[in-house]
C-alpha positions in Angstrom: 2.7 -52.5 -24.8 4.7 -51.3 -21.4 7.0 -48.9 -23.5 3.6 -47.0 -24.7 2.1 -47.2 -20.9 5.3 -45.4 -19.5 5.2 -42.8 -22.6 1.4 -42.2 -21.8 2.4 -41.5 -18.1 5.3 -39.5 -18.4 3.3 -37.3 -21.2 0.5 -37.0 -18.9 2.7 -36.3 -16.3 4.3 -33.5 -17.9 0.9 -32.0 -18.8 -0.1 -31.7 -15.5 3.2 -30.2 -14.1 2.8 -27.6 -17.4 -1.0 -27.4 -16.2 0.4 -26.6 -12.2 2.7 -24.1 -13.6 0.5 -22.3 -16.0 -1.6 -21.6 -12.8 0.8 -21.0 -10.5 1.9 -18.4 -12.9 -1.8 -16.9 -13.1 -2.5 -13.0 -12.8 -4.1 -12.3 -8.9 -4.3 -8.9 -7.7 -6.0 -7.6 -4.2 -8.4 -4.9 -4.8 -6.7 -1.2 -4.5 -7.7 1.9 -3.8 -7.0 4.4 -7.1 -4.9 6.2 -4.2 -2.7 3.3 -3.1 -2.1 2.5 -7.0 -0.8 6.3 -7.0 1.2 6.2 -3.7 2.7 2.8 -4.4 4.1 3.5 -8.1 7.0 4.6 -9.0 5.4 6.9 -12.3 2.3 8.1 -12.7 1.4 9.9 -15.9 -1.4 10.7 -18.9 -0.1 10.0 -21.9 -1.8 9.0 -25.1 -1.2 5.7 -27.0 0.0 6.0 -30.2 1.3 2.1 -31.2 2.3 -1.0 -30.0 4.8 -4.2 -31.0 6.0 -7.6 -29.7 10.0 -7.5 -28.3 12.2 -9.3 -26.9 13.0 -9.0 -23.4 16.5 -10.8 -23.3 15.5 -14.1 -20.6 15.2 -16.8 -21.9 12.4 -19.5 -20.5 13.1 -23.1 -21.8 14.9 -22.3 -25.1 12.2 -19.6 -25.9 12.9 -16.1 -25.9 10.6 -14.4 -23.4 8.3 -11.6 -25.2 6.3 -8.7 -24.0 4.2 -5.7 -25.2 5.8 -2.0 -26.1 3.5 0.7 -26.3 4.7 3.8 -27.8 2.7 6.6 -25.7 3.3 10.6 -26.2 3.2 11.8 -22.7 1.0 14.8 -21.8 1.7 15.1 -18.0 3.9 13.5 -15.5 2.0 13.5 -12.0 4.8 11.6 -10.2 8.0 10.4 -11.1 11.6 11.0 -12.2 12.3 14.4 -14.1 12.2 12.4 -17.8 9.5 12.1 -20.6 8.7 8.8 -21.3 7.9 7.5 -24.9 7.1 4.0 -24.4 5.8 1.7 -21.8 5.9 -2.6 -21.2 3.7 -4.8 -20.4 3.5 -8.6 -19.9 2.0 -9.8 -23.5 -0.7 -11.4 -21.8 -3.3 -10.8 -19.2 -2.9 -14.8 -17.6 1.1 -12.9 -16.4 -0.6 -9.3 -15.7 -0.4 -7.7 -19.0 -2.1 -5.2 -19.9 -4.4 -4.3 -23.4 -4.5 -0.6 -24.3 -6.1 1.0 -26.7 -3.6 2.1 -29.8 -5.8 4.8 -31.1 -4.4 7.6 -29.3 -7.0 6.8 -26.6 -5.4 9.0 -23.2 -4.9 6.9 -20.3 -3.4 7.6 -16.5 -0.9 4.9 -16.1 0.6 3.9 -13.0 3.7 1.7 -13.3 7.3 0.4 -12.1 10.4 1.5 -13.4 13.1 -1.6 -13.8 16.7 -2.0 -13.4 17.3 -0.5 -16.6 14.6 2.2 -15.8 12.0 0.7 -18.3 8.6 1.7 -17.5 6.4 -1.3 -16.6 2.3 -1.6 -16.3 0.4 -4.6 -15.0 -3.4 -5.6 -14.4 -2.2 -4.8 -10.6 -2.0 -0.9 -11.5 -3.8 1.8 -13.1 -4.6 1.8 -16.4 -7.5 4.0 -16.8 -8.7 6.2 -19.9 -8.2 9.5 -19.3 -12.0 10.4 -19.4 -13.7 7.5 -17.3 -11.7 9.0 -14.5 -14.3 11.6 -12.1 -13.2 15.0 -11.6 -11.8 14.0 -8.0 -10.0 11.5 -9.6 -8.1 13.6 -11.7 -8.1 16.8 -9.3 -6.8 14.4 -6.7 -3.4 12.8 -8.2 -2.3 16.8 -7.8 -1.8 16.7 -4.5 -4.7 15.2 -2.4 -3.7 11.5 -2.7 0.1 12.5 -1.8 -1.7 14.0 1.3 -2.9 10.2 2.2 0.3 8.5 1.5 1.1 7.5 5.5 -2.9 6.5 5.8 -4.0 3.0 5.4 -6.9 1.9 3.2 -8.6 -1.3 4.4 -10.5 -3.1 2.1 -14.4 -4.4 3.2 -15.1 -7.6 1.7 -17.7 -8.8 4.3 -19.4 -7.4 7.0 -18.5 -6.5 9.6 -15.4 -5.0 8.8 -12.8 -3.6 11.4 -9.8 -0.9 11.6 -7.0 -1.4 13.8 -6.5 2.4 14.3 -6.8 5.6 13.8 -4.5 6.3 10.3 -7.3 3.9 8.8 -9.8 4.7 6.2 -12.6 1.6 6.0 -12.9 1.3 2.3 -16.8 0.0 1.5 -17.2 0.1 -1.8 -17.6 -4.0 -2.4 -19.9 -4.1 0.2 -22.0 -1.4 -0.2 -22.0 -1.2 -4.2 -20.5 -4.8 -5.2 -17.9 -3.1 -7.2 -14.8 -1.8 -6.7 -14.8 1.4 -8.5 -17.8 2.9 -6.4 -18.1 6.5 -4.5 -15.0 6.0 -2.4 -13.1 5.3 -5.5 -14.3 7.4 -7.5 -14.7 10.3 -5.5 -13.1 10.3 -1.8 -9.1 10.5 -0.7 -8.3 9.3 2.5 -6.4 12.1 4.0 -4.2 12.7 7.0 -5.5 14.8 9.7 -3.6 17.7 11.8 -3.6 14.7 14.6 -2.4 12.0 12.7 -5.4 10.2 12.6 -6.1 9.4 8.6 -10.1 10.3 7.3 -12.0 9.9 4.2 -12.6 13.1 2.7 -14.7 14.0 -0.3 -14.2 16.0 -4.1 -16.3 17.7 -6.5 -19.1 14.9 -6.4 -21.6 15.0 -3.4 -21.7 11.9 -0.7 -24.6 9.0 -1.4 -23.7 7.1 1.8 -24.6 8.1 5.2 -21.0 6.9 6.4 -19.2 9.4 4.1 -20.1 12.4 6.3 -16.6 14.4 6.2 -15.9 17.3 3.8 -12.8 18.7 2.6 -11.6 21.3 5.5 
């Protein structure tokens, strides 16, 4: 009887520790404006996804090989990155560790990602992996130059009122408090751009503003 109680205790302890580890490894990403994702990425490309397969990462955990998803792509255009063409992107195997699920039927995506030490392009849920046709006209045109003009600016997300900024180089991002979404007007139609006096402000693209606080037009 004593052995069975001890065995049950050890089993429960192992299950508890496994659950804690699983929760600790769950994916968590802070909301980010598309401009922030572009500015912080190593690579920004437009690409068509044409295939997927599980591959080994070369790492071992608890005696098991760690796998990831390799997406085969056809690069259409590079907006940011090294002078090379990528034919694959990699992501974690599940969303719980920030893995991204992409359609492999030839859907075109805007992809922002990071390069590892081996030069492999990785994408996670904390980055941009949106179908190209779902982007607004402003987002598409901003990839060429406009987002880059504001990479020195700081976009401050506002999750509840009152919202404050700390300096002239801050742009207050209020999509969540106004529209309860992080894909609202500012995300779709505005870029935070550095001005000649070194301050930063929101500028709109093709779409007209729908909020009173967005009243600055492109110069």
